[in-house]
C-alpha positions as CSV (number, residue, x, y, z in Angstrom):
1,M,4.0,27.5,-12.0
2,K,0.3,26.8,-12.1
3,I,-1.8,23.6,-12.7
4,T,-3.7,24.1,-15.9
5,R,-5.4,20.8,-16.5
6,I,-6.2,17.5,-14.8
7,E,-7.3,14.5,-16.7
8,T,-8.5,11.1,-15.5
9,F,-8.3,7.8,-17.4
10,L,-10.4,4.8,-16.4
11,V,-8.9,1.6,-17.8
12,P,-10.9,-1.6,-17.3
13,P,-11.0,-3.7,-15.4
14,R,-9.4,-2.0,-12.4
15,W,-7.1,1.0,-13.1
16,L,-7.6,4.7,-12.8
17,F,-4.9,7.2,-13.6
18,C,-4.7,11.0,-13.3
19,R,-2.5,13.3,-15.4
20,V,-1.7,16.8,-13.9
21,E,-0.4,19.4,-16.4
22,T,1.2,22.7,-15.6
23,D,1.7,26.0,-17.5
24,E,5.4,25.3,-17.7
25,G,4.9,22.0,-19.5
26,V,5.8,19.8,-16.5
27,V,3.4,16.8,-16.2
28,G,2.9,14.5,-13.2
29,W,1.1,11.2,-13.0
30,G,-0.8,9.5,-10.2
31,E,-2.8,6.4,-9.7
32,P,-5.8,6.3,-7.4
33,V,-6.3,2.6,-6.7
34,V,-10.0,1.9,-7.0
35,E,-10.6,-1.7,-5.7
36,G,-13.9,-2.1,-7.6
37,R,-15.0,1.5,-7.0
38,A,-13.7,3.0,-10.2
39,E,-16.5,5.4,-11.0
40,V,-16.9,6.9,-7.6
41,V,-13.2,7.3,-7.1
42,R,-13.0,9.0,-10.5
43,A,-15.8,11.3,-9.5
44,A,-14.0,12.2,-6.3
45,V,-10.8,13.0,-8.2
46,D,-12.8,15.3,-10.5
47,V,-14.2,17.2,-7.5
48,L,-10.8,17.6,-6.0
49,A,-9.4,18.7,-9.3
50,E,-11.7,21.7,-9.3
51,Y,-9.8,23.0,-6.3
52,L,-6.3,22.2,-7.7
53,V,-6.6,23.7,-11.2
54,G,-5.0,27.2,-11.0
55,Q,-2.9,26.3,-7.9
56,D,0.9,26.0,-7.5
57,P,1.7,22.3,-7.7
58,L,4.7,22.6,-5.5
59,R,2.7,23.5,-2.4
60,I,1.9,19.9,-1.7
61,Q,1.5,20.1,2.0
62,D,-0.8,23.1,1.8
63,H,-3.0,21.3,-0.8
64,W,-3.1,18.1,1.2
65,Q,-4.3,20.0,4.3
66,V,-7.1,21.5,2.2
67,L,-8.1,18.3,0.5
68,T,-8.2,16.2,3.7
69,K,-9.4,18.7,6.2
70,G,-11.9,20.8,4.2
71,G,-15.3,20.0,2.8
72,F,-14.0,17.4,0.4
73,Y,-12.7,14.8,2.7
74,R,-14.6,12.3,5.0
75,G,-12.0,9.6,5.3
76,G,-12.3,6.0,4.2
77,P,-11.0,4.3,1.1
78,I,-12.7,6.3,-1.7
79,L,-11.5,9.8,-0.9
80,S,-8.2,8.6,0.6
81,S,-7.4,6.9,-2.8
82,A,-8.6,10.0,-4.8
83,V,-6.4,12.3,-2.7
84,A,-3.5,9.8,-2.9
85,G,-3.6,9.7,-6.7
86,L,-3.4,13.5,-7.0
87,D,-0.7,13.6,-4.3
88,Q,1.5,11.2,-6.3
89,A,1.1,13.4,-9.4
90,L,2.2,16.5,-7.4
91,W,5.2,14.7,-6.0
92,D,6.1,13.6,-9.6
93,I,5.9,17.2,-10.7
94,A,8.0,18.4,-7.7
95,G,10.7,15.9,-8.4
96,K,10.8,16.8,-12.1
97,T,10.9,20.5,-11.3
98,Y,13.8,20.1,-8.8
99,G,15.6,17.5,-10.8
100,A,15.5,14.9,-8.0
101,P,13.8,11.6,-7.4
102,V,10.9,11.6,-4.9
103,H,12.8,9.6,-2.4
104,A,15.4,12.4,-2.2
105,L,12.7,14.9,-1.5
106,L,11.5,12.6,1.4
107,G,15.0,12.5,3.0
108,G,16.8,9.9,1.0
109,T,16.9,6.1,0.9
110,V,18.1,3.6,3.5
111,R,18.4,1.0,0.7
112,T,18.6,1.0,-3.0
113,E,16.7,-2.2,-3.5
114,I,13.6,-3.4,-1.8
115,P,12.9,-7.1,-1.3
116,L,9.3,-8.1,-2.1
117,C,6.8,-10.4,-0.4
118,S,4.6,-12.8,-2.5
119,A,0.9,-12.8,-2.0
120,I,-0.7,-16.2,-1.5
121,G,-4.5,-16.2,-1.9
122,V,-7.1,-18.2,-0.1
123,D,-7.0,-21.8,-1.3
124,G,-6.5,-25.4,-0.4
125,P,-3.2,-26.9,0.7
126,A,-2.2,-28.3,-2.7
127,A,-2.9,-25.0,-4.5
128,V,-1.0,-22.8,-2.0
129,R,2.0,-25.1,-2.0
130,E,2.2,-24.7,-5.8
131,R,1.8,-21.0,-5.5
132,V,4.7,-20.8,-3.1
133,R,6.9,-22.9,-5.4
134,Q,6.1,-20.5,-8.3
135,S,7.3,-17.5,-6.3
136,A,10.4,-19.0,-4.8
137,D,12.4,-15.8,-5.6
138,Y,10.5,-13.8,-3.0
139,G,11.7,-13.1,0.5
140,A,8.5,-13.7,2.4
141,Y,4.9,-14.8,1.9
142,K,1.7,-13.0,2.8
143,V,-0.8,-15.7,3.3
144,K,-4.5,-14.8,3.0
145,I,-6.8,-16.4,5.5
146,A,-10.6,-16.3,5.5
147,G,-12.1,-16.9,8.9
148,D,-12.3,-20.7,9.1
149,P,-9.7,-21.8,11.7
150,D,-9.4,-25.4,10.5
151,A,-9.0,-24.5,6.7
152,D,-6.8,-21.6,7.5
153,A,-4.5,-23.7,9.7
154,A,-4.2,-26.3,7.0
155,A,-3.2,-23.6,4.4
156,V,-0.7,-22.0,6.7
157,S,1.0,-25.3,7.5
158,A,1.1,-26.2,3.8
159,V,2.8,-22.9,2.9
160,A,5.3,-23.4,5.7
161,E,6.2,-26.8,4.4
162,V,7.6,-25.4,1.1
163,A,8.5,-21.9,2.1
164,D,12.1,-22.8,2.8
165,G,12.1,-21.1,6.3
166,K,11.0,-17.7,5.0
167,P,8.7,-15.6,7.2
168,L,4.9,-15.9,6.8
169,W,2.7,-12.8,7.2
170,L,-0.9,-13.8,7.8
171,D,-3.6,-11.5,6.5
172,A,-7.1,-12.2,7.8
173,N,-8.8,-9.2,6.1
174,Q,-11.2,-8.7,9.1
175,S,-12.6,-12.2,8.7
176,Y,-12.4,-13.3,12.4
177,R,-14.0,-12.8,15.8
178,P,-11.5,-12.7,18.6
179,S,-12.4,-16.1,20.0
180,N,-12.1,-17.9,16.7
181,F,-8.8,-16.2,15.9
182,L,-7.3,-17.3,19.2
183,R,-8.4,-20.8,18.3
184,L,-6.5,-20.4,15.0
185,L,-3.4,-19.2,16.8
186,A,-3.5,-22.2,19.1
187,S,-3.6,-24.6,16.1
188,I,-0.6,-23.1,14.4
189,E,1.7,-22.8,17.4
190,D,4.0,-25.5,15.9
191,V,4.6,-23.3,12.8
192,P,7.7,-21.3,13.9
193,T,8.0,-19.2,10.7
194,V,4.7,-17.3,11.2
195,Y,5.9,-13.8,11.8
196,C,2.8,-11.8,12.4
197,A,-1.0,-11.6,11.9
198,E,-2.7,-8.7,10.2
199,Q,-6.2,-7.3,10.9
200,P,-8.0,-10.3,12.3
201,V,-11.2,-8.4,13.3
202,K,-13.4,-5.7,11.7
203,S,-11.7,-2.4,11.2
204,P,-13.6,-0.4,13.9
205,D,-13.1,-3.1,16.5
206,W,-9.9,-1.7,18.2
207,Q,-11.0,-3.3,21.5
208,G,-11.2,-6.7,19.9
209,L,-7.8,-6.2,18.3
210,A,-6.4,-5.3,21.8
211,T,-8.0,-8.4,23.3
212,I,-6.3,-10.6,20.7
213,R,-3.0,-8.8,21.1
214,G,-3.1,-9.4,24.8
215,R,-3.4,-13.1,24.4
216,S,-1.3,-13.7,21.2
217,R,2.2,-15.1,21.0
218,L,2.4,-13.4,17.5
219,P,2.8,-9.7,16.8
220,I,-0.6,-8.2,15.7
221,A,-0.7,-5.7,12.8
222,V,-3.4,-3.2,12.1
223,D,-4.4,-2.4,8.5
224,E,-8.0,-1.4,7.7
225,G,-8.3,-0.1,11.2
226,S,-5.7,2.6,10.6
227,F,-6.0,5.0,7.7
228,T,-4.1,8.0,9.1
229,A,-1.4,9.0,11.6
230,T,-4.2,10.1,14.0
231,D,-5.9,6.7,13.7
232,L,-2.6,5.0,14.7
233,A,-2.1,7.3,17.6
234,K,-5.5,6.3,19.0
235,I,-4.8,2.6,18.4
236,V,-1.6,3.0,20.4
237,S,-3.6,4.3,23.3
238,F,-5.8,1.2,23.1
239,G,-2.7,-1.1,23.2
240,A,-4.2,-2.7,20.1
241,A,-1.2,-3.3,17.7
242,D,2.4,-4.2,17.5
243,M,2.7,-3.4,13.8
244,V,1.0,-1.2,11.2
245,V,0.5,-1.9,7.5
246,L,1.4,1.2,5.5
247,K,-0.2,1.8,2.1
248,V,0.1,5.0,0.1
249,C,-3.4,5.0,-1.3
250,K,-5.0,4.0,2.0
251,S,-3.2,6.9,3.7
252,G,-4.3,9.6,1.3
253,G,-0.8,10.0,-0.2
254,I,2.9,9.8,0.2
255,R,3.4,12.4,3.0
256,N,0.6,11.2,5.2
257,C,1.8,7.6,4.9
258,Q,5.2,8.9,6.0
259,Q,3.6,10.7,8.9
260,T,2.0,7.4,10.0
261,A,5.4,5.8,9.9
262,H,6.7,8.5,12.1
263,V,4.0,7.9,14.7
264,A,4.7,4.2,14.5
265,Q,8.4,4.7,15.1
266,A,7.7,7.0,18.0
267,H,5.7,4.3,19.7
268,G,7.7,1.2,18.9
269,I,5.2,0.0,16.3
270,E,7.0,-1.9,13.5
271,P,6.1,-0.9,9.9
272,L,4.9,-3.3,7.2
273,A,4.7,-2.1,3.6
274,S,1.9,-3.1,1.3
275,G,-0.2,-2.0,-1.6
276,L,-3.5,-2.6,-3.4
277,T,-2.3,-4.5,-6.5
278,D,-1.0,-1.2,-7.8
279,C,-0.1,-0.7,-11.4
280,G,3.2,0.9,-12.3
281,I,2.6,4.5,-11.2
282,A,1.4,3.8,-7.6
283,F,3.9,1.0,-7.4
284,A,6.7,3.4,-8.1
285,A,5.4,5.9,-5.6
286,A,5.3,3.2,-2.9
287,V,8.9,2.1,-3.8
288,H,10.1,5.6,-3.4
289,L,8.5,6.0,0.0
290,F,9.3,2.6,1.4
291,S,13.0,2.9,0.3
292,T,13.3,5.6,3.1
293,M,12.1,3.2,5.8
294,R,13.5,0.1,7.7
295,L,10.7,-2.3,7.2
296,A,9.9,-5.3,9.4
297,L,9.4,-7.7,6.4
298,P,9.8,-7.5,2.6
299,A,7.2,-5.2,1.0
300,E,4.0,-6.8,-0.2
301,L,3.7,-4.8,-3.4
302,N,2.2,-7.4,-5.7
303,G,1.4,-5.5,-8.9
304,P,4.4,-6.9,-10.8
305,E,3.4,-10.4,-9.6
306,L,-0.3,-10.3,-10.4
307,L,-0.7,-7.9,-13.3
308,D,0.1,-8.6,-17.0
309,E,1.4,-5.0,-17.6
310,L,2.4,-2.1,-15.5
311,L,2.0,0.7,-18.2
312,V,5.3,2.3,-17.3
313,D,9.0,2.0,-18.3
314,G,11.9,2.4,-16.0
315,L,11.2,-0.1,-13.3
316,D,14.0,-2.6,-12.6
317,I,12.4,-5.7,-11.1
318,D,14.5,-8.8,-10.7
319,G,12.6,-11.7,-9.3
320,G,11.6,-10.8,-5.8
321,R,13.5,-7.5,-5.7
322,V,12.9,-4.0,-7.1
323,R,15.6,-1.4,-7.6
324,V,14.6,2.1,-6.4
325,P,14.2,4.5,-9.4
326,D,16.7,7.3,-9.3
327,R,15.5,9.6,-12.1
328,P,13.6,12.8,-11.3
329,G,10.0,12.6,-10.0
330,L,8.6,9.1,-9.7
331,G,11.4,8.0,-12.0
332,V,9.2,6.1,-14.5
333,T,8.0,6.9,-18.0
334,V,4.3,6.5,-18.3
335,D,3.0,4.8,-21.5
336,E,0.5,7.6,-22.1
337,A,-0.4,6.4,-25.6
338,R,-1.2,3.0,-24.3
339,I,-3.3,4.4,-21.4
340,R,-5.2,6.7,-23.8
341,D,-5.8,3.8,-26.1
342,L,-7.2,1.5,-23.3
343,A,-9.2,4.2,-21.4
344,L,-13.0,4.3,-21.6
């Protein structure tokens, strides 16, 4: 089997999809998540496609080595996402070819349903309380904080008041300095349901992360500071994290995200599952992968919560839980006509 054609579809305001077609009529779909960089991610996919056309789609590991260690790849969010979208499509083709869901090719599930975590954006106490009430079916809450210790402490306390004892996962998105973050931690010591804090400092500041971890009563998670399994291995040597946030698109695809999870397991680092407001294709890819892991908290895959449509059929989402697809490949039927109609 050979790849004969790769198409990309840019759908405003935030979606990019790639369709990989083979000479045997098997088609795979992927979703490189763009986060406001749609045109440059699309350009990266087009460059990578020049290598893949004419190749055997089932040699996924070989292609991943070329795309990430050759002249194409420099790390970071743009090319990681581009590689991840094509990687998803190749896994979709492999599953359809072998007649197996992607999770079976990865070693099988440890659960057939995944509980989900609701995303609570940065806002005042009244607004975040209402947001929590609206997502009462979810098993945990990921609370965004923005670098102001007083305002963030008020928001965390407000969420805890109405969260019915469910765990709170704080996400600082690199907004703090170590000293300010330690001040925040001191001010929320009386909130027992705060489970962990994610990426308080800038992504390259592994030493700052280690400083916080050494003085924190909470587990500290690394996200933007760790793109690959190699990154996480170095972070372990710094003593900088208790947990790691796993994202398929950040990692450059399904297999490398799995490899990062293996490094985490080998070093006693707990895994947290997340996404980038993925539409249905990337969401399905994440569900397949995370169904093979024992996660520390419900998965923060917020596409179904925040998007009006997912552009796929076959996802079984019930409140704050998603059933793992069990059909071949990614297990979803892409609404190709709708994507073509919406695409620029």
